[in-house]
MARDREN-748356 format. One record per residue: x, y, z of N, C-alpha, C, O in turn; residue in one letter. Coordinates in steps of 0.02 Angstrom, whole numbers, plus 50000, padded with zeros to 5 digits. Example, Ala and Ser with C-alpha at 12.3 -4.5 7.8 and 13.67 -1.06 7.14 Angstrom:
2
506604971650390506154977550390506604983550390507124983450423a;506424988850354506844994750357506455000250394506705005750402s;
This chain:
238
500333739748261500953743048303500943751648318500703755348360m;501333752448260501413761248241500993761748297501143761048356n;500283763348265499743765648298499813766548394499653771548427t;500013761848412499903759648493500583763848496500583768048541f;501203763648455501693767348480501553773848482501633776348537l;501283779048422501143783848439500643785648475500613791848479i;500163782348507499773784248543500143783748622499973788448659l;500553779748647500963779148702501413784548702501623785848758q;501693789248641501953793948639501633800348658501843804248700t;501063801148619500863805548655500493807848746500383812948779l;500443800648752500043799648812500643801948873500493805448922t;501273799448859501853799348881501983809148897501983812148951t;502113812248813502113817948824501613822348844501753828048860g;500893819848845500273823648893500613824748965500713830148994a;500743818548983500933818449066501673821149078501823820649138s;502093823549045502603827749059502443832049064502583835049116e;501953836148998502043842748979501323843549057501373848749091t;500863839549073500533842449133500873841449201500643844249250q;501363837849206501783839649262502233844249265502383846149321a;502523846649218503013853849208502373860949217502483866249247v;501623858549177501103864049206501073864449287501043869649319n;501093859449306500803858849385501443861949426501473865549476e;501953858749383502563862649443502563869149444502643872149497a;502453873449364502483879649331502053882949380502253887849411s;501493880649389500773883149428501083883749496501163889249524t;501233878749519501513876849592501953881949609501903884449665a;502403883949568502953889749586502623896549559502873901749580d;502173897049522501873903949514501363906249564501163912049567g;501183901649599500753903949663501043905749717500823909749759i;501713901949715502123903149777502383911649772502383916049816q;502563911949706502673918049680502363923449678502673928749676q;501483923449680501213929649709500743927649744500173929949743v;500943923249777500523923349840500753928349917500873926349974d;500743934549892500913941049935500413943449962499963944049920v;500273944850006499633950350034499773957050005500243959249973s;499183959850027499063965049989499593970850030499943975150002i;499533969450113500003973350151500843973650137501233978150150l;500963968050109501793965050101501773968750039502323971050023e;501283969949997501283973149911501483981149937502023983749926l;501153982949958501113990450003501653989650035502043993050002l;502053986550093502533989550115503123988650072503603991650095l;503253985550018503753986649961503743992649936504293994549916e;503373995949929503374003449929503874008049933504144012349898g;503914003850022504424009350031503914013750109503414017350108g;504224011650153503644016450216503894025350229503754027950283i;504244029050175504244034450170504034038550131504124044650129y;503624033950087503294035550029502534034050043502044037350030i;502594027950075501814023950059501404028050136500814029850137m;502004028850203501484032950264501174038950241500584040150254a;501694044250195501194051150164500664050150113500344055050096p;500504042950079500104042850054499614038050089499104036850058l;499694034950153499234033150174498874035850223498334033350239a;499144042250260498884051350283498434052050239497844051150255l;498614053850172498334056450132497604054750119497134058750119m;497604048050107497214044250114496364043950178495754044850172s;496654042950209496314045350308496124052750299495554053850319m;496454058250275496264065950289495814065250214495334069150219i;495784061850150495244060350121494584058250160494104061750173a;494674052550173494034047950194493794052650259493194052750268i;494074055350290493814060150343493404066250332492844066950355y;493814071750284493374075650242493024074050194492774078850165v;492894068850172492034065550130491624065650163491084068250149f;491854061650244491314059450285491014064650318490404064250325i;491374070850346491184076850383490924080050360490474083150389e;491044080850301490654086950249490064083350217489534086050204r;490204076850205489464074950175488804077450227488264080050214t;489114075450286488624074050339488294081050369487774081550401l;488734086350349488864094550372488374096750307488024101350327a;488234095250241488084096350188487344093950206486864097750206i;487324087750219486504083950224486094087750284485484088850282r;486514089450332486204093050392486064098650349485454098650347k;486274103750311486204110350309485664109550226485544113850184a;485534104950227485034103550159484264101150186483834098850149e;484204102750272483734098350288483174104250316483124105950375k;482754106650259482314112450286481674111550278481564112150218v;481224110450304480334108150312480044111150255479964117250246a;479854105550209479364108750176479024114050168479074117350116p;478584115950225478234122150255478574127950286478174132450297d;479214129450304479664131450319479494140850303479424145150347f;479454141850235479294147950209478764150050214478674156150219m;478124144450216477544147250217477354149050286476904153150296d;477754145750344477674148250408478044155050403477654159850408k;478594156650396478704163050387478454168750360478534174550376i;478094165950313477704170050277477004173850333476864179650350r;476724167550347476194168650384476374174950464476044179350492d;477054172050476477354175950556477514185650525477564191150554y;477524184150482477804189950447477094195950417477084202050412i;476644191050404476084194150377475634197850444475264202750446s;475844192950497475734194050549475774200150611475394202050656q;476414201950590476894206750612477094201150679477254204350729g;477124193250691477404191250722478334189750714478604184450697s;478624195450729479504194250701479604190050743479974185850719f;479434188650811479854184450862479874179950841480404176850835e;479094176850811478934170050807479474167850761479934163850768s;479224172650699479654171450652480484168450664480714163750631a;480864172050714481314172750740481584166250784482174164450777r;481304164050812481214158250850481134151450806481464146550821n;480664151450746480634146350679481254145950666481464140150661l;481724151250656482294150350608482944149050653483484146650637c;482714151450712483224147450750483344139250792483834136750820q;482754137150781482444131950796482724125450721482824119350726d;482764128850675483044125650614483634124550615483814118850601s;484134129750633484774128650640485004125250549485224119850528d;484804131850516485134128650430485434134850423485454139350466t;485734134850346485984139750304485294144450306485204149250345p;484954142650269484594145650236484114150150326483904155850337m;484114145150358483544150850414484004154950459483814158550506a;484774153750435484984157550487485134165750453485184171250480r;485154163650385485234170550346484254173650342484154178050301m;483914172350365483294173650367483044176250428482524179550431l;483614174150502483534174850554483654183950536483244188550538d;484394183950517484694190050511484204195150480484024200450504k;484004192150414483434198550392482854200050417482674205750401g;482454196850453482094197750507482334203150571482034207850595i;482764201450580483014207450626483284214050622483554218250657s;483054213050553483314220350501482734223950478482764229450452r;482124220050489481394223650464481274230250482481584232550530i;481014232550461481084241950481481574244750426481344249250392g;482214242650414482484245750390482354245450293481784244250273k;482794246350253482694247750183482894243050181483344240650215d;482494239850125482514233950080483304231350071483564226550099l;483674236850015484264236350006484544234050084484664228150094k;484604237350120485184234450206484974226950200485334222250183d;484384226950217484194220950243484464216650200484814212650231i;484454215050114484734211750076485344210850086485544205150073s;485774215250107486474216250097486714210850164487144206550159v;486304212450231486484209150302486434202350270486924198650276a;485764199550227485724191250233486254190450166486264184550150i;486674194550125487104192850075487694192150127488064187350119e;487794195850174488414196250221488404187450254488904183850255n;487754185450278487794179150325487714174050261488034169250283i;487554172650215487574170250164488244169850138488344165350097g;488684173050151489394173350134489794167750183490164162850174k;489544170650230489874165450287489654160650287490154157050287l;489124156650286488744151250272489154146150221489364140750240e;489214148150165489594146850105490294142950120490524137550101i;490514147750161491454148050186491244142150228491534137050212y;490864141650273490674134450334490724129350266491174125450251n;490124130950231489934123750162490654121950152490854116550173l;490984125350126491594123750105492344121450136492844119050108e;492254122750185492644121250235493104114450235492764109250239k;493744113550233494094108750211494084107250149494594104050135n;493654108050092493754105150027494244108250019494504105549971l;494634113450039495464113349994495944107049989496264104849942s;495864104250072496264099450076496204091750052496634087350048s;495554091850038495244087449983495474088749907495524084049867l;495594094549891495794096049822496624095049822496854092849769a;497104096249876497634095249897497874087849861498204086049812t;497384084049931497374076349907497484074249823497954071749793v;496954076149808496754073549744497634075849689497844072449642a;497904081649715498284083649645499044080149685499474077049654g;499054081449756499814079349784499854072149785500444070649786a;499344064949786499464060849796499894056849737500344052849749a;499664058949667499864055149618500764057049615501264053549607p;500624065549628501564066949638501904062749685502424059549675m;501564063149734502084059149778502174050949768502634047249786v;501614049749735501714041349710502244041249660502624036449655g;502284046549621502744045849557503674048249596504234046349581f;503474051949636504264053549681504414047849699504954046449673l;504174042749738504304037449745504424030349699504434024549720g;504494032649636504314027049571505144030649539505584027149515t;505194039249547505814039849537506334039149586506884037549563v;506324039649633506744035249689507054029149688507654027849697i;506374023549671506684017349666506914013949623507194008449631g;506784018449549507294019949481507844020949506508294017249486m;507994025149547508664028849547509024023249584509574021949562v;508774019049646508844014749695509204008149643509724004849648n;508754008149604508923998349545509573999449517509983994949518v;509754008249480510294010449457510904008649509511324004549490f;510964011549573511284012149614511614004949632512214004049638l;511174000349638510943993749647511523990949613512023988149634d;511323992349553511773987749475512313991049464512753987449442m;512513998449474513223998049480513713998549546514284000949549e;513313995249598513843993749650513853985849638514403983549654t;513493981949620513393977049590514023973949533514443969449535a;513873977949494514453978249434514163972549387514463970449337g;513463970149410513133962949367512423966049347512103968449395t;512143966349288511513965149300511063959549295511093955749247v;510583958949345510063951849341509403953449332509113957849365r;509173950549294508363951349288508123952249361507893957849371v;508123949549397507813947649444508063956149485507723961149497e;508453955349492508633962549544508183969049493507943973749524d;508103968849426507853975549386507083973449391506693978149385i;506813967649401506323968049399505873969449474505313971849485s;506363966949514506123968049606506093975549619505663979249644s;506663976549596506563985949616506153988549569505873993449594g;505933987549500505423992149462504773990549491504363995049502t;504643983749506503953983649534504113987949602503843993449610k;504513985549645504303993049719504253999349678503704001849687q;504524001949649504454007949625503754009249575503554015049576a;503374004349530502554005049522502174004249571501604006649569m;502424000749625502064002949674501754009249710501154010449720i;502214012349723502144019249750501614023449694501214027649716t;501664021849621501394026149599500654024749572500214028549554t;500694016949577499834016449589499614017449657499654023549661i;499504016449684499454019049745499144025249747498574027049763v;499684028549725499794037249731499144039749682498764044449697g;499074034849611498524035449558497814034249593497284036649572l;497884030549645497114027449644496914032949728496384036049734i;497304032949765497404038049842496934046249793496444049349815v;497294047549730497094055349682496564053549657496134057849668g;496374049549631495714047449581495344048249625494994053349629i;495334042249677494564044049714494594051649778494064054249792i;495064053449800494954058049804494704065849764494354070249789a;494984065449703494804068449658493864068849642493524073749628y;493644061549651492984062949634492574064149710492034066849718m;492934061749750492424064249823492484071849803491944074249788a;492994076149800492884084249778492354087349758492024091749785y;492264083049683491864084349639491174084749665490794089449657n;491034077949707490284075649741490224080249775489684083149770n;490724082849823490554087349879490364095049840489884098549857l;490774096449796490644104949755489954103049729489534106949751v;489724098749694489164098649667488684098649713488194102049695s;488614094749793488034096349828487924102349869487414104149897k;488714106449867488784112049900488414118149847488094122949868v;488564116349771488134120849739487514121949731487214126549702s;487264115949765486494114149764486144118049822485674121949819k;486454116149868486204120749929486464128249924486094131949955v;486924131049898487034137849879486414140749835486194146549839v;486214135949796485684136649747485074138149801484764143549796h;484944134849838484274134449887484364141549924483854144849929k;484944144049949484994147449992484894154849944484604159449972m;485074155749885484824162549840484134159849830483754164449845e;483894156049816483044156749801482674158849873482194162649875a;483024155549937482614157549986482734164950008482274168850016t;483234166050015483534176150001482874178349964482374180449991s;482944177749916482474180449845481694179849865481284184249850i;481514173749900480684173349920480774178049973480424183049968e;481234177650032481044183950094480824191250063480364195050077f;481424191750012481434198549989480654201249973480394206549990i;480374195649934479654197249909479204195849968478794200349976d;479184191650007478924192850078478694197550092478104199250099i;479434201250099479464208350125479034213950095478684217750128l;479134213950009478824219349976478124216949967477794220949934e;477724210749989477254209649940476574217750029476144222050018e;476774216350069476344222550112476434230850073476004235150079p;477004231650039476924235350007476644238849936476644244749919a;476374231649895476024231049850475404230849812475404229749752s;
């Protein structure tokens, strides 16, 4: 008999506990069932709008620069061999036509160098170097914007957090009472801007470093190409 009562008590308690858990779960689902858009809008339009603009700028710059750098890297494997053959044959016009058809930083540098053939090697080298500087500038175009987004986005997010916390204290001062709901709601709103700002900043920072690495590889190819071209010009004199 005692055993039966104990089992009945445990069964009843378990049922009540399950009912309470289900009710709590249902309440919890209702509380967290918020779309990402609604959650982002809670951060405040005046802070989230600049962050959204920064994220679009970062995406545009990354895609545009990636395509431009990829185009600059495309050089035919036998490009320098053809340049060597044309120069050794004295077909400078054919060599320039090849460079103009290639439409890459390396080709434009060589085109300038070929146009100066007949002058001192130092003058040719300086001309190639000047064109190389312009090409590097074009490759690095808009990278500063990406770096700005990487640094500014977290700061804008933190500014939104500070403004949000100030609003929380102002509301508490106006109401004259302190409720946990008001504090948690205001704090959540303030934290959202910091989270979004950090996400935008981290992604922009990684994109910036990725592009800088790709530009460095292209610059290295440009330097190697210019050195090889000068060596080709020195070959007949050797």
